[in-house]
N, C-alpha and C positions, 0 to 999 in steps of 0.2 A: 504493500500499501505504499503510496507516494503524500506523504503528509508533510504539510507545513504549518510552522508554528511561528507565531508573531507573539513577542512579549518574553522578555528574557532577562527579568527581574530573578529574582532568588526562586521563586517557585517555578518560573517557565523556564528557568535554564536547568533545574532538578529534572523538571518532565521532559525536557529535550535528551538529555542524558540517559534516562529511562526508556524514551522510544528510541534511541540508539541501539541501546543495548539489548532490546527486544525486536531488531530486526528490521524495524521501518527504515525507509528511504527518506531523510530527512531534509526540508529545505528550512531556513530559519530567518526572522528579520526583526530586527530591532530598533528604535530610535537611536539608541547608541551603537554604532554598528562594532565597536571593538570588543563589545560582550559576545561577539558570537566567535571570536577567536579558537577559544578552548574546545568548542565543538566542531569547528570546523576540522581542528587536528584529529578529532575522532571520527570523522567522516561526514559530517553534515555539510549540506550546501547552503550559500546565502543568497539573498533575493535582495534587489535594490530598493524596492519598493514593495507596500503591502499589496498594491495589485499583482506584482511579478511573482511574490508568494503564491496567490490564489491560481495564478495561470499555471503554475509548476507543479499543483498538487490536487490529489483527488479528495482530500479533507483537510481542512484549514481548520487550525486550531488556534484559539486567541485566548489569552491570559493576561490581563492588563490591570493598571493600576486603580482605574475608576471611570467614572463615566465621561470623562474629557477624552482622557485616553482613548478609551473607545470608539468616541466618535472621530477623532484625528485619523484613527487606524483604519475606522469602517467608511467614514464619510468625505476624508480627502480627497483632493484631486486624483492620486494616486493610490487611493486607499483600495479596499477590499472590493469594494460595491462597483468601483471603476473597472474591474474584471468582468467577464463573461463566466459566470457562476452555473451554467447551464449543467446539472448533472453531479455536481458538486456537493459535497456536505460540510456545512461550518457548523464546528462544535466550539461555543463559546463558554468560558469557564471563569472569567472574571466576577468577582462579587460587588454586584451593582444592582441597582434598584428591578422589581419586575416589570416595570413599565418600559423601562430602557430595553431590556431582552423581548417584549412583546413589539417594540416597535423595530427593532433590530431584525427578528424573525420575519417581520410583514416586507421588508426591505431586501432580505436575501432573498425572499421568494420570489419578490418583483425581480429578482436579476438571475432567476432559473434554478436557484440554489433551495438545499433543504437545510434546515437549521435545527439544532439542539443545543440546548443551553446545560452546562453540566458544572455549577460551583462546586467546589470540593471544601471537605473540612481533613486538615491535617498541617503540617509545616515541611519543611525541606526534607527532613529525613524519610519520612514517609512518600513523598512524593518521589525521590530517587529510587525507591526500594518496590515503589507500586502498592503501596498500603494505605493510598488516600480512601477517603468516603466521598462518594460521587451522589450529587440530589439532581437527577435529570429531569428535564422537562421538555415537552416537543411529542409528535405525533409517535404513535408506537412503532410504526415502520421505521421512523427516522431513527429512535433510540436504538432500536435492533440492530439497525446499520451500524451506529456508533458504537455498539457493545464492543466489539474487538478490541476498539481503540481505549476506549475506558478500561476496559479490564485489564489492560498493560499497566495502567496507572493506577487503579482502585483495587482496594480490596474487597469492596462493597459497592455496589451502584444499585440506587434506588429510583424507579422512575416513580417522581412523586405527581404526575399530573401534566398539561399542558404547559406550553414557554410561559412564565413568568413563575409557575409553581416552585421549580428549582432555587428561584432567585429569594421566594418568600421565605420557604424553608432554611435558608442557609441565612439569611438576616434574623430568623427566630433562633436559629441554633448559635448564632453569636451573642444574641442578648444577653442569656445567663452568664457566660463567660465576661460581658461587658461589666455585667452587675456584681459578678465574682471580684474581678479585680479592683472595681472601687470599693468593695469593701473592705479587701485586703488593705488596699492603701490606707482606707481611715483606721483600720485596726492598728497598721504599724503606726501611726501618727498618733494614737491614744497611748502607746508605750514608748516612743522615743526617747522621752526625758529619763527613761531607766538605763541607758547607755548601752543595749543589748545590742550584738551583733544582728541586724534585720535578719541575715541569711539563718 
């Protein structure tokens, strides 16, 4: 399978290494091209633009920082949506708002492609070893088509509903974590005056 991956931050780079390790023909793109050097040394190719990445791939995977980065990579003049996506599958794995994923799915379909969202739970260690938790949203047939790729990255993939459902579930899962870390910070503040090592 020819896979294109856009977004080589910590998670994206770890996922790219995993895809190379599991035998996929990988092309990568990142706003900072130097981040691709170690992946090229391991066998990946690079694309000059997101549109070129899409043209060179059967499946396009994106994992981007936020909605602004998502817009730039998809909607820019050389963005993914500038390419002919006929017959291609786009798998969007960023943690963004559900309405962003729904709008993007419509735009991808308008260019002839299929769309699955699959934000993931986990950090770089699980990403590198294929142990993420995937929360997939999309049409059943499209999720089934994405499954071999997602199974290489995730220990478990749950199809949680239509596009937007994955983003909703990811935000719901993140909320208790945010509350926990806020409470932990408050707890540390209460005993800081005792002079104990926070660790």
